[in-house]
LOGU-969810 format. One record per residue (C-alpha): x, y, z; residue in one letter. Coordinates in nm, 3 decimals. Example, Ala and Ser with C-alpha at 12.3 -4.5 7.8 and 13.67 -1.06 7.14 Angstrom:
% LOGU-969810
{{1.230; -0.450; 0.780}; A}
{{1.367; -0.106; 0.714}; S}
//
This chain:
% LOGU-969810
{{-18.103; -4.071; -9.650}; X}
{{-18.077; -3.789; -9.903}; X}
{{-17.861; -3.968; -10.160}; X}
{{-18.152; -3.972; -10.403}; X}
{{-18.140; -3.592; -10.420}; X}
{{-17.776; -3.597; -10.533}; X}
{{-17.853; -3.874; -10.782}; X}
{{-18.146; -3.671; -10.913}; X}
{{-17.923; -3.367; -10.958}; X}
{{-17.670; -3.569; -11.160}; X}
{{-17.944; -3.720; -11.376}; X}
{{-18.100; -3.380; -11.440}; X}
{{-17.761; -3.229; -11.526}; X}
{{-17.684; -3.493; -11.791}; X}
{{-18.033; -3.473; -11.938}; X}
{{-18.018; -3.093; -11.955}; X}
{{-17.675; -3.094; -12.121}; X}
{{-17.780; -3.354; -12.380}; X}
{{-18.103; -3.167; -12.452}; X}
{{-17.916; -2.841; -12.497}; X}
{{-17.663; -3.009; -12.727}; X}
{{-17.935; -3.162; -12.944}; X}
{{-18.186; -2.880; -12.959}; X}
{{-17.959; -2.575; -12.972}; X}
{{-17.615; -2.677; -13.099}; X}
{{-17.692; -2.952; -13.348}; X}
{{-17.574; -3.243; -13.136}; X}
{{-17.244; -3.113; -12.994}; X}
{{-17.186; -2.857; -12.722}; X}
{{-16.959; -2.568; -12.825}; X}
{{-16.759; -2.600; -12.500}; X}
{{-16.653; -2.943; -12.379}; X}
{{-16.798; -3.033; -12.037}; X}
{{-16.589; -3.261; -11.817}; X}
{{-16.765; -3.404; -11.511}; X}
{{-16.536; -3.504; -11.222}; X}
{{-16.751; -3.733; -11.010}; X}
{{-16.577; -3.799; -10.679}; X}
{{-16.713; -4.047; -10.422}; X}
{{-16.937; -4.206; -10.685}; X}
{{-17.037; -4.481; -10.443}; X}
{{-17.181; -4.232; -10.194}; X}
{{-17.400; -4.026; -10.426}; X}
{{-17.676; -4.278; -10.484}; X}
{{-17.780; -4.460; -10.799}; X}
{{-17.832; -4.238; -11.102}; X}
{{-18.119; -4.375; -11.315}; X}
{{-18.009; -4.518; -11.652}; X}
{{-17.645; -4.420; -11.602}; X}
{{-17.542; -4.711; -11.826}; X}
{{-17.727; -4.541; -12.114}; X}
{{-17.604; -4.193; -12.032}; X}
{{-17.234; -4.288; -12.044}; X}
{{-17.291; -4.432; -12.392}; X}
{{-17.442; -4.117; -12.544}; X}
{{-17.275; -3.821; -12.373}; X}
{{-16.937; -3.852; -12.545}; X}
{{-17.074; -3.764; -12.889}; X}
{{-17.221; -3.448; -12.735}; X}
{{-16.886; -3.318; -12.605}; X}
{{-16.947; -3.439; -12.249}; X}
{{-16.702; -3.662; -12.063}; X}
{{-16.734; -3.833; -11.728}; X}
{{-16.459; -3.921; -11.480}; X}
{{-16.581; -4.145; -11.199}; X}
{{-16.383; -4.214; -10.882}; X}
{{-16.446; -4.544; -10.701}; X}
{{-16.266; -4.684; -10.398}; X}
{{-16.306; -5.029; -10.554}; X}
{{-16.492; -5.179; -10.848}; X}
{{-16.718; -5.382; -10.621}; X}
{{-16.889; -5.057; -10.514}; X}
{{-17.008; -4.995; -10.870}; X}
{{-17.123; -5.357; -10.904}; X}
{{-17.318; -5.335; -10.579}; X}
{{-17.488; -5.012; -10.685}; X}
{{-17.558; -5.079; -11.053}; X}
{{-17.562; -5.463; -11.056}; X}
{{-17.536; -5.602; -11.412}; X}
{{-17.512; -5.253; -11.562}; X}
{{-17.171; -5.198; -11.401}; X}
{{-16.999; -5.381; -11.688}; X}
{{-17.165; -5.145; -11.936}; X}
{{-17.054; -4.843; -11.735}; X}
{{-16.692; -4.960; -11.717}; X}
{{-16.700; -5.064; -12.082}; X}
{{-16.782; -4.710; -12.193}; X}
{{-16.482; -4.562; -12.012}; X}
{{-16.195; -4.492; -12.252}; X}
{{-15.935; -4.492; -11.977}; X}
{{-15.900; -4.677; -11.648}; X}
{{-15.647; -4.587; -11.379}; X}
{{-15.559; -4.801; -11.078}; X}
{{-15.408; -4.609; -10.787}; X}
{{-15.363; -4.906; -10.555}; X}
{{-15.578; -5.104; -10.318}; X}
{{-15.651; -5.444; -10.169}; X}
{{-16.005; -5.526; -10.280}; X}
{{-15.992; -5.865; -10.451}; X}
{{-16.224; -5.809; -10.750}; X}
{{-16.042; -5.486; -10.841}; X}
{{-15.701; -5.653; -10.809}; X}
{{-15.814; -5.952; -11.016}; X}
{{-15.968; -5.734; -11.287}; X}
{{-15.649; -5.526; -11.308}; X}
{{-15.425; -5.829; -11.329}; X}
{{-15.624; -6.036; -11.578}; X}
{{-15.822; -5.793; -11.794}; X}
{{-15.602; -5.481; -11.805}; X}
{{-15.248; -5.612; -11.786}; X}
{{-15.275; -5.955; -11.947}; X}
{{-14.981; -6.190; -11.969}; X}
{{-14.618; -6.172; -12.069}; X}
{{-14.396; -6.442; -12.217}; X}
{{-14.102; -6.553; -12.004}; X}
{{-13.828; -6.809; -12.065}; X}
{{-13.769; -7.067; -11.793}; X}
{{-13.431; -7.239; -11.794}; X}
{{-13.386; -7.559; -11.595}; X}
{{-13.079; -7.771; -11.544}; X}
{{-13.053; -8.124; -11.404}; X}
{{-12.774; -8.353; -11.300}; X}
{{-12.784; -8.728; -11.245}; X}
{{-12.514; -8.901; -11.050}; X}
{{-12.435; -9.266; -11.080}; X}
{{-12.194; -9.496; -11.256}; X}
{{-12.229; -9.271; -11.557}; X}
{{-12.302; -8.910; -11.460}; X}
{{-12.535; -8.718; -11.692}; X}
{{-12.655; -8.361; -11.737}; X}
{{-12.966; -8.218; -11.897}; X}
{{-13.077; -7.866; -11.981}; X}
{{-13.423; -7.742; -12.074}; X}
{{-13.545; -7.403; -12.205}; X}
{{-13.920; -7.346; -12.201}; X}
{{-14.139; -7.047; -12.289}; X}
{{-14.421; -6.981; -12.042}; X}
{{-14.698; -6.728; -11.995}; X}
{{-14.708; -6.522; -11.678}; X}
{{-14.928; -6.236; -11.554}; X}
{{-14.757; -5.908; -11.626}; X}
{{-14.821; -5.821; -11.261}; X}
{{-14.954; -6.080; -11.020}; X}
{{-15.224; -6.007; -10.762}; X}
{{-14.956; -6.004; -10.493}; X}
{{-14.750; -5.747; -10.685}; X}
{{-15.055; -5.526; -10.735}; X}
{{-15.146; -5.546; -10.366}; X}
{{-14.797; -5.435; -10.264}; X}
{{-14.762; -5.168; -10.534}; X}
{{-14.585; -4.856; -10.400}; X}
{{-14.809; -4.564; -10.311}; X}
{{-14.639; -4.332; -10.563}; X}
{{-14.714; -4.559; -10.861}; X}
{{-15.024; -4.617; -11.073}; X}
{{-15.140; -4.828; -11.365}; X}
{{-15.308; -4.655; -11.659}; X}
{{-15.491; -4.833; -11.939}; X}
{{-15.603; -4.629; -12.241}; X}
{{-15.835; -4.759; -12.510}; X}
{{-15.636; -4.919; -12.789}; X}
{{-15.309; -4.923; -12.592}; X}
{{-15.137; -5.160; -12.355}; X}
{{-15.156; -5.068; -11.988}; X}
{{-14.845; -4.905; -11.851}; X}
{{-14.690; -4.864; -11.508}; X}
{{-14.628; -4.499; -11.427}; X}
{{-14.550; -4.267; -11.135}; X}
{{-14.838; -4.063; -10.997}; X}
{{-14.831; -3.703; -11.110}; X}
{{-14.730; -3.452; -10.845}; X}
{{-15.005; -3.190; -10.859}; X}
{{-14.781; -2.934; -10.694}; X}
{{-14.566; -2.935; -11.007}; X}
{{-14.856; -2.830; -11.228}; X}
{{-14.822; -2.471; -11.357}; X}
{{-15.178; -2.389; -11.240}; X}
{{-15.124; -2.521; -10.885}; X}
{{-15.062; -2.163; -10.770}; X}
{{-15.428; -2.082; -10.841}; X}
{{-15.563; -2.344; -10.599}; X}
{{-15.681; -2.280; -10.244}; X}
{{-15.418; -2.521; -10.117}; X}
{{-15.141; -2.301; -10.256}; X}
{{-15.308; -1.977; -10.147}; X}
{{-15.615; -1.960; -9.915}; X}
{{-15.728; -1.645; -10.097}; X}
{{-15.811; -1.865; -10.397}; X}
{{-16.079; -2.053; -10.203}; X}
{{-16.419; -2.054; -10.370}; X}
{{-16.680; -1.860; -10.174}; X}
{{-17.027; -1.966; -10.285}; X}
{{-17.191; -1.699; -10.070}; X}
{{-17.066; -1.434; -10.313}; X}
{{-17.280; -1.588; -10.586}; X}
{{-17.596; -1.611; -10.376}; X}
{{-17.790; -1.302; -10.285}; X}
{{-18.139; -1.353; -10.150}; X}
{{-18.205; -0.985; -10.078}; X}
{{-18.427; -0.810; -10.330}; X}
{{-18.313; -0.456; -10.400}; X}
{{-18.568; -0.261; -10.608}; X}
{{-18.442; 0.002; -10.848}; X}
{{-18.535; 0.369; -10.784}; X}
{{-18.757; 0.378; -11.093}; X}
{{-18.922; 0.042; -11.029}; X}
{{-19.293; 0.029; -10.943}; X}
{{-19.380; -0.226; -10.676}; X}
{{-19.660; -0.308; -10.436}; X}
{{-19.608; -0.346; -10.061}; X}
{{-19.818; -0.616; -9.899}; X}
{{-19.871; -0.655; -9.528}; X}
{{-19.854; -1.026; -9.453}; X}
{{-19.965; -0.982; -9.096}; X}
{{-19.912; -1.247; -8.835}; X}
//
């Protein structure tokens, strides 16, 4: 029901960042802003996202979207989904069974590999004969079946300008900054209430007026 509020917040954030980059910093923000957008399918449709993803990179803003499957983006943004995916410099597949995602990964990301097929035949009769044949064929680097049954600790990463590669998923617990997370130590948990204070505390030298609102 309230997805439009989240979508509005995202849209306003991108517009504000781009405006600040253009009007104050000459087109590029002094500090790079990386947006990690989890559950992108459940935050509503952001207006003109296909245009935003094309212009934010030059302003030192990057966007990382997380989708359960590619069909979610296509259902939400229709024909603009291709533009959104096309402006992503890297795509990572963590596993799944949704057919359009599997097909896109197999055909568009991975492509084909050349294999040699060797066949041998034998004919029996009055004069026995043998034949051998070596043929070069094209085969998907990973078939849809292989992608569907990919182990849970593996991923496929495709970077712009490079061939996709098959790699193990990174163990976040091995990261040197893992010790600063709330999972490693509950005392690191972010407490938003510490940043919000709705009580107005006037200073001793401040002049103010007391109004009686009544009932």
